[in-house]
Residue, then its C-alpha position, 0 to 999 in steps of 0.5 A: m777655619i778654611g777659606i776658598i778664595i777666588q781671585a777675579r777681576m774684569g781686566s784681561s789683556r787677552l780676553p777682557g771681562k772674561i769672568l762674566k762672559p757667559i758659557g752656557s747658562k752661567s757665567l764663567l765665575g758662575h760656573i765656579i760658584y756652581r761647582l763649589g756647591y758640591l764640595k763636601s769640605k766645610a769652607d767659607i767662599i770669598v771672591a777677592t777682586s780689586i778696588n778698580p771701579v771696573d771690578d764693581a761688575v764683580i761686586n754686583f754678581c756677588n751681591d746678586q749670588k749672595i757670595a762674600y767678597y773682598r776688595g784689595s790691590e789690583d796688581n798686588v795679588l798676594s797682598r789681596y790674598y793676604e789681607c783677605a785671609q786675615a780678615y775672615g780669620f782662615d787658617n788654610v786658604v784655597r787658591l782659585t782663579g776666575d779663569n778656571p770653570f772646570v775645577d775638579i771638586e772631588e779632587l779638591d775635596n781630596l786635596i783638602n783632606n790630604h793637606i790636613d792629614t799631612k800638615a803640610d804648608y802647601s799642597h797642590s794637584f797641578t802636576v797630573l790634572p789638566y791645566g786649569v782643573g787642579s787647585e792648591i792650598f796653603t796654611f795662613n802662616a805660609l801666606e803671611k810668610s810669602y807676604v812679608n818675604g816676597y818682594e819680586p813682581n812674580h811673587l806679587e803676581h802669583v801667589n804661590e811662587y815665593i813658595l815654590e821658589n823656596p821649597d827649603k822654607f816650607s813643607i811642600n806636598v805634591f797630591t797625585d793620588i788621582d784617578d788614571a783617567k784624569h791624568h792629562p796634564e797636557v790638556r788645557l781647560t783654562v779660559d785665557t784667550p778667545d779660543d779658550y773661551i770658545k772651547a769652553c763654550y763647546i764643552v759645556d754645550n756639548c756635555p749632556n750634564e750640567f755638571v761637567t766631570t773632568e773625564e767628560a771635559i778632557k773628552l770634549c776638549l779632545q774632540y774640539v778642533 
């Protein structure tokens, strides 16, 4: 079983509450859920938030949208992912973050298929796609190994870093079979700062279609000043 776990919490030092800020007619988190509606791969979607009372707002969003959720540690994101994946019985886990409203769903489908075909422990598509558009998937076994052995602060905060720092222990697959028009790793399409947020609003407001493709997002991002 494949699970898509979206880490999302209201706390943010640079842009508090960003995941529920409006971008056009949807919240940032709402855009991610909307886009996942176009995914062809069979997968369960879970929003993984924290037990901090401020994240009750995330639970209210999930209840309104009829999206499953899990609450775990605020700071130990690795344990939150592991416990969530274990609770739902996932064999493979796609990790998405609540600050990326333009995740490429077509390439996520391609990544999932390639990950399964190659029997990799960990696969990602970060190297050629714009920042905030790519995605990653790992087996539950790889996640469990990270949970058991990863103890540095960066391992707990960033779920993939124990794997990336120990390539001899994992089969790592870098997926690059992506259309050349999307090869813009220099383009920033995440929302981490107030300027990122304004840019995301600009992209949504100026795109002729409700579903913003990666090509359209790149074009509008490059127009944004």
